MIPADO-571765 format. One record per residue (C-alpha): x, y, z; residue in three letters. Coordinates in Angstrom, 2 decimals, m for minus. Each point is the difference from the previous one (the first is absolute). Example, Ala and Ser with C-alpha at 12.3 -4.5 7.8 and 13.67 -1.06 7.14 Angstrom:
BEGIN
12.30 | m4.50 | 7.80 | ALA
1.37 | 3.44 | m0.66 | SER
//
This chain:
BEGIN
2.55 | m55.38 | m12.73 | MET
m2.07 | 2.49 | m1.98 | MET
m0.79 | m0.98 | m3.57 | LYS
1.25 | 2.15 | m2.84 | ARG
m3.55 | 1.19 | m0.74 | ARG
m0.46 | 1.12 | 3.64 | GLU
3.31 | 1.83 | m0.02 | ILE
m0.92 | 1.81 | m3.20 | LEU
m3.38 | 0.90 | 1.47 | GLY
1.59 | 1.45 | 3.15 | LEU
2.51 | 1.94 | m2.08 | ALA
m2.83 | 1.42 | m2.06 | GLY
m1.84 | 1.12 | 3.13 | LEU
3.09 | 1.72 | 1.37 | LEU
0.47 | 1.75 | m3.31 | ALA
m3.61 | 1.20 | m0.18 | THR
m0.07 | 3.81 | m0.37 | PRO
m0.99 | 1.94 | 3.11 | LEU
m2.91 | 1.53 | m1.88 | VAL
m1.46 | m3.47 | m0.54 | SER
0.34 | m0.95 | 3.67 | LEU
m1.65 | 3.31 | 0.91 | ALA
m3.24 | m0.74 | m1.83 | ASN
m1.68 | m1.16 | 3.20 | ASP
1.30 | 2.89 | 2.12 | TYR
m0.31 | 0.19 | 2.93 | PRO
0.63 | m3.57 | 1.14 | ARG
1.45 | 0.77 | 3.44 | MET
0.38 | 2.70 | 2.63 | ALA
1.23 | 3.46 | m1.02 | ILE
2.40 | 2.08 | 2.09 | ASN
m0.81 | 3.69 | 0.22 | LEU
3.21 | 1.74 | 1.05 | VAL
m0.19 | 3.41 | 1.64 | THR
3.31 | 1.72 | 0.86 | PRO
m1.30 | 1.32 | 3.31 | LEU
m0.21 | m1.27 | 3.56 | ALA
m3.21 | m1.64 | 1.15 | SER
m2.52 | 2.04 | 1.90 | GLY
0.03 | 3.33 | m1.80 | ASP
m2.80 | 1.43 | m2.13 | ALA
1.41 | m1.25 | m3.30 | ALA
0.37 | m3.50 | 1.44 | ASP
m3.65 | 0.13 | 1.03 | THR
m0.94 | 0.93 | m3.57 | ALA
2.09 | m2.84 | m1.41 | ALA
m1.67 | m2.56 | 2.27 | ARG
m3.52 | 1.18 | m0.77 | LEU
0.66 | m0.17 | m3.72 | MET
1.76 | m3.38 | 0.28 | ALA
m3.09 | m1.50 | 1.66 | GLN
m2.25 | 1.17 | m2.81 | GLU
2.50 | m1.00 | m2.68 | LEU
0.07 | m3.52 | 1.44 | SER
m3.75 | m0.27 | m0.54 | LYS
0.18 | 1.24 | m3.57 | LEU
2.92 | m2.19 | m1.08 | LEU
m0.96 | m3.08 | 1.97 | GLY
3.42 | m0.31 | 1.63 | GLN
1.54 | 1.29 | 3.21 | SER
1.75 | 3.37 | m0.30 | VAL
2.55 | 0.28 | 2.81 | VAL
1.37 | 3.40 | 1.06 | VAL
3.78 | m0.12 | 0.45 | VAL
1.60 | 2.98 | 1.80 | ASN
3.55 | 0.71 | m1.18 | ARG
1.04 | 3.42 | 1.34 | PRO
3.46 | 1.49 | m0.20 | GLY
2.06 | 2.57 | m1.93 | ALA
m2.99 | 2.27 | m0.48 | GLY
m1.95 | m2.73 | m1.75 | GLY
2.81 | m0.98 | m2.37 | SER
0.56 | m3.44 | 1.55 | LEU
m3.58 | m1.14 | m0.50 | GLY
m0.11 | 1.47 | m3.48 | THR
3.22 | m1.77 | m1.02 | GLN
m1.30 | m3.29 | 1.38 | SER
m2.91 | 0.12 | m2.43 | VAL
2.28 | 0.93 | m2.90 | ILE
2.00 | m3.16 | 0.81 | ASN
m3.07 | m2.21 | 0.43 | ALA
m1.05 | m2.64 | m2.56 | PRO
m1.81 | 1.48 | m3.00 | LYS
m3.10 | m2.12 | 0.48 | ASP
m2.53 | 2.40 | 1.52 | GLY
0.09 | m1.48 | 3.48 | TYR
1.82 | 2.99 | 1.48 | THR
m1.74 | 3.37 | 0.00 | LEU
1.39 | 3.29 | 1.29 | LEU
m2.09 | 2.67 | 1.74 | TYR
2.51 | 2.85 | 0.29 | ALA
m0.02 | 3.70 | 0.76 | GLN
1.67 | 2.67 | m2.10 | ASN
3.03 | 0.44 | 2.27 | SER
2.01 | m3.06 | m1.15 | PRO
m1.20 | 0.43 | m3.59 | LEU
0.94 | 3.67 | m0.43 | THR
1.48 | 1.84 | 3.00 | ILE
2.39 | m2.69 | 1.22 | ARG
1.51 | m0.34 | m3.47 | ARG
1.15 | 3.63 | 0.32 | VAL
0.87 | 0.27 | 3.67 | THR
1.68 | m3.40 | 0.41 | ASP
0.69 | m1.54 | m3.42 | PRO
2.33 | m2.61 | 1.50 | ASP
m2.97 | m1.66 | 1.72 | SER
m2.37 | 0.44 | m2.96 | ALA
1.94 | m1.01 | m3.09 | LYS
m3.09 | m1.13 | m1.88 | TYR
m2.25 | 1.70 | m2.56 | ASP
m3.63 | m0.77 | 0.91 | PRO
m1.12 | 0.59 | m3.59 | LEU
2.41 | m2.64 | m1.31 | LYS
0.43 | m2.40 | 2.93 | ASP
m3.66 | m0.14 | 1.01 | LEU
m3.33 | m0.32 | m1.79 | THR
m2.18 | 2.94 | 1.15 | PRO
m3.62 | m1.10 | 0.42 | LEU
m1.78 | 3.06 | 1.37 | GLY
m0.25 | 2.68 | 2.67 | VAL
m1.90 | m1.35 | 3.00 | ALA
m0.16 | 2.50 | 2.87 | THR
1.02 | 3.51 | 0.96 | ARG
0.67 | 1.61 | 3.35 | SER
0.30 | 3.77 | m0.22 | PRO
2.89 | 1.76 | 1.67 | SER
m1.06 | 2.94 | 2.10 | VAL
1.86 | 3.03 | 1.36 | LEU
m1.26 | 0.69 | 3.52 | VAL
0.78 | 2.50 | 2.75 | VAL
m1.14 | 0.34 | 3.60 | ARG
m3.39 | 1.59 | 0.57 | LYS
1.70 | 3.07 | 1.51 | ASP
2.68 | 0.36 | m2.72 | ALA
0.81 | 3.51 | m1.22 | GLN
m0.69 | m1.09 | m3.57 | PHE
m3.70 | 0.08 | m0.82 | LYS
0.55 | m1.30 | m3.54 | ASN
2.75 | m1.17 | m2.33 | LEU
0.51 | 3.43 | m1.55 | GLN
0.95 | 1.43 | 3.40 | GLU
2.47 | m2.84 | 0.57 | MET
1.58 | 0.50 | m3.42 | VAL
0.36 | 3.76 | 0.46 | GLU
1.66 | m0.50 | 3.38 | TYR
2.35 | m2.64 | m1.44 | ALA
1.00 | 2.32 | m2.85 | ARG
0.99 | 2.70 | 2.45 | LYS
1.53 | m2.39 | 2.55 | ASN
1.92 | m2.84 | m1.74 | PRO
m0.04 | m3.31 | 1.91 | ASN
m2.01 | 1.51 | 2.82 | ALA
m3.02 | m2.15 | m0.85 | VAL
0.80 | m3.54 | 1.17 | ARG
m2.17 | m2.74 | m1.48 | ILE
0.20 | m3.56 | 1.34 | GLY
m0.38 | m3.21 | m1.96 | ASN
0.15 | m3.77 | 0.54 | ALA
3.60 | m0.48 | m1.13 | GLY
2.75 | 0.90 | m2.48 | PRO
m1.16 | m0.55 | m3.56 | GLY
m3.62 | m0.44 | 1.07 | SER
m2.88 | 1.54 | m1.92 | VAL
m0.17 | 2.73 | 2.68 | GLY
3.72 | 0.75 | m0.22 | ASP
m0.14 | 0.32 | m3.77 | VAL
m3.19 | 2.06 | 0.26 | SER
1.70 | 2.62 | 2.18 | VAL
2.70 | 0.40 | m2.64 | GLN
m2.57 | 0.04 | m2.78 | LEU
m2.03 | 2.62 | 1.82 | MET
3.05 | 2.19 | 0.53 | SER
0.82 | m0.16 | m3.70 | ALA
m3.59 | 0.54 | m1.13 | ILE
m0.62 | 3.00 | 2.28 | THR
3.40 | 1.66 | m0.31 | GLY
0.59 | m0.28 | 3.74 | SER
2.45 | m1.87 | 2.21 | GLN
m1.57 | m2.32 | 2.54 | MET
1.93 | m2.47 | 2.16 | MET
m0.81 | m3.70 | m0.20 | SER
0.35 | m1.74 | 3.36 | VAL
0.06 | m3.80 | m0.32 | SER
m1.11 | m2.37 | 2.77 | TYR
m0.04 | m3.77 | 0.40 | LYS
m3.67 | m0.33 | m0.82 | GLY
m3.13 | 2.11 | 0.18 | ALA
m0.65 | m0.27 | 3.76 | ALA
3.09 | 1.91 | 1.23 | PRO
m0.57 | 2.69 | m2.61 | ALA
m3.55 | 0.53 | 1.25 | ILE
1.20 | 0.04 | 3.62 | THR
2.50 | 2.75 | m0.77 | ASP
m2.60 | 1.99 | m1.90 | LEU
m2.48 | m0.17 | 2.86 | LEU
2.81 | 0.93 | 2.39 | GLY
0.88 | 3.11 | m2.00 | GLY
3.47 | m1.15 | m1.08 | HIS
m0.80 | 0.25 | m3.72 | ILE
m2.47 | 2.10 | m1.96 | ASP
m1.76 | m2.60 | m2.12 | ALA
0.12 | m3.55 | m1.36 | VAL
m0.71 | m1.56 | m3.37 | ILE
m1.25 | m3.54 | 0.53 | LEU
m2.49 | m2.47 | m1.42 | ALA
m3.50 | 1.10 | 0.93 | LEU
m0.67 | m3.13 | 2.05 | GLY
2.83 | 0.89 | 2.39 | ALA
m1.51 | 3.35 | 1.00 | VAL
m3.72 | m0.32 | m0.73 | SER
m0.94 | m0.73 | 3.63 | ALA
1.75 | 3.20 | 1.14 | HIS
m1.77 | 1.92 | m2.76 | MET
m3.37 | m1.34 | 1.09 | ARG
0.72 | 1.00 | 3.60 | SER
1.01 | 3.49 | m1.11 | GLY
3.56 | m0.10 | 1.37 | SER
1.44 | 0.19 | m3.53 | LEU
m1.08 | 2.03 | m3.04 | ARG
0.58 | m0.87 | m3.65 | GLY
1.54 | 2.64 | m2.27 | LEU
0.48 | m2.04 | m3.18 | ALA
m0.68 | m3.50 | m1.28 | ILE
1.37 | m1.94 | m2.95 | SER
m3.45 | m0.97 | m1.28 | SER
m3.54 | 0.70 | 1.15 | LYS
m1.44 | m2.25 | 2.70 | PHE
m3.74 | m0.25 | 0.80 | PRO
0.32 | 0.36 | 3.77 | GLU
2.03 | 3.22 | m0.22 | PHE
m1.38 | 1.80 | m3.06 | PRO
1.14 | 3.47 | 1.09 | ASP
3.74 | m0.76 | m0.08 | ILE
1.33 | 1.31 | m3.33 | PRO
2.51 | m1.58 | m2.33 | THR
2.94 | 2.06 | m1.21 | LEU
m1.62 | 0.06 | m3.43 | GLY
m3.09 | 1.64 | 1.47 | GLN
2.27 | 2.63 | 1.54 | LEU
1.53 | 0.83 | m3.37 | GLY
3.23 | m2.02 | 0.11 | PHE
1.10 | m2.15 | m2.95 | LYS
0.73 | m3.21 | 1.92 | GLN
m1.48 | m1.90 | 2.92 | GLU
1.74 | m1.37 | 3.07 | ILE
0.51 | m3.72 | m0.31 | GLN
m2.61 | m2.45 | 1.16 | GLY
0.35 | m3.71 | 0.66 | VAL
m1.37 | m2.39 | m2.59 | TRP
0.16 | m3.77 | m0.33 | PHE
m0.07 | m2.14 | m3.11 | GLY
m0.18 | m3.67 | m0.89 | PHE
2.87 | m1.64 | m1.90 | PHE
1.28 | m3.38 | m1.15 | MET
3.57 | m0.86 | m1.02 | PRO
0.88 | 0.92 | m3.58 | ALA
m0.52 | m2.88 | m2.42 | GLY
m3.14 | m1.51 | 1.51 | VAL
m2.11 | m1.62 | m2.78 | PRO
m2.66 | 2.26 | m1.48 | LYS
m2.85 | m2.40 | 0.72 | ASN
0.94 | 0.03 | 3.71 | VAL
m0.06 | 3.80 | 0.03 | VAL
m3.31 | m0.01 | m1.88 | ASP
m1.50 | m2.30 | 2.64 | THR
1.26 | 2.01 | 2.96 | ALA
m0.89 | 3.48 | m1.27 | LEU
m3.83 | m0.20 | 0.12 | PRO
0.15 | m1.47 | 3.49 | ALA
2.35 | 2.71 | 1.24 | LEU
m2.16 | 2.74 | m1.49 | GLU
m3.12 | m1.46 | 1.61 | LYS
1.73 | m0.15 | 3.37 | VAL
1.12 | 3.62 | m0.20 | VAL
m3.51 | 1.11 | m0.97 | ARG
m1.58 | m1.92 | 2.91 | ASN
m2.05 | 2.50 | 1.99 | GLN
m0.01 | m2.04 | 3.21 | ASP
3.80 | 0.11 | 0.08 | ILE
m0.04 | 3.70 | m0.88 | ALA
m2.25 | 0.72 | 2.98 | ALA
2.47 | m1.70 | 2.33 | LYS
3.03 | 1.80 | m1.40 | LEU
m1.28 | 3.57 | m0.09 | GLN
0.10 | 0.50 | 3.80 | PRO
3.73 | m0.81 | m0.03 | ILE
0.71 | 2.50 | m2.78 | GLY
0.11 | m2.35 | m2.99 | ILE
m2.02 | 0.38 | m3.19 | VAL
m0.37 | m2.82 | m2.48 | GLN
0.59 | 1.18 | m3.56 | GLU
0.45 | m2.36 | m2.92 | TRP
2.07 | 1.28 | m2.92 | SER
1.29 | m2.33 | m2.74 | PRO
3.59 | m1.05 | m0.65 | ALA
0.69 | 2.81 | m2.47 | ALA
m0.97 | 2.60 | 2.61 | LYS
2.13 | m1.71 | 2.65 | LEU
3.01 | m0.04 | m2.34 | SER
m0.52 | 3.66 | m0.83 | GLU
m0.24 | 0.92 | 3.68 | GLU
3.25 | m1.83 | 0.81 | ILE
1.83 | 1.69 | m2.88 | SER
m1.26 | 3.51 | 0.78 | ASN
0.57 | m0.24 | 3.75 | GLU
3.50 | m1.39 | m0.41 | TYR
0.92 | 2.86 | m2.35 | SER
m1.52 | 2.58 | 2.35 | SER
1.82 | m1.32 | 3.08 | VAL
3.28 | m0.29 | m1.86 | LYS
m0.30 | 3.58 | m1.22 | LYS
m0.72 | 1.41 | 3.43 | VAL
2.54 | m2.02 | 1.97 | LEU
2.81 | 0.46 | m2.49 | GLY
1.55 | m3.17 | m1.41 | SER
m0.35 | m3.72 | 0.61 | ALA
3.38 | 0.07 | 1.76 | GLU
m1.44 | 1.87 | 2.95 | LYS
m0.61 | m2.56 | 2.73 | LYS
m1.87 | 0.00 | 3.27 | LYS
m0.09 | m2.80 | 2.52 | SER
//
């Protein structure tokens, strides 16, 4: 039998505040959850950064893919994880902003309350592209045609509620035109239909179409943010419009309530990883730019984007599968 002193000692250990136990963080492997399937560009970015983060923190950082419900499933899993710093989230804007408007039943969380934002990590511009022989030589020509011919301009995207789908609706509202959003099950079939002449354009992440742009089979008319390889493609802001089409960005998060000293340990390592030039050189060819912005900027971006999407799409009750 345990002596009374041993029992009291064990009870004291169990009652030790989490912040005290976290003083030697990290003591074991860290899970880095990404709400996407393995093998895509964002997954590649997550794995490259996890390798470097492992070196900096002295513990294994294991990428865990949890796709589903537009990223909501993986996001919710981190919200529900222990508040000890051993579960990180590397998530894109869709489940944090767009999904909360288009399918609130699957995204019932508030990322600013249920998560601890750590910082913006990467961006992948969205780009509006047409075939090389398209009648529209620039965005202005497309907009003028769409104003005179409502729904005649058909723009494909990777799925309902995707960044591309929302961008078509944003662009229609911004330009005072009426363009038709055509949703596909992924980027590949949208590109196939564009090349086959079944639709007029697509709005997709740059990495999905960059090879076709390099070959000359597709031309860019607008991009959500400037990208070094394609400097001549303008943003909507450069063309005189008040808002940009939506790009894809990823941020790092922990569950809400993680001890401050754990966050303070993780933050410098995460920032160093995002600023790593060797990783940046590997990501640029697949359309991803590393860009570190602190937690306050990430929180502001979530708030502003959510408000913008909600305004354009109507109300939070509007749902898309």
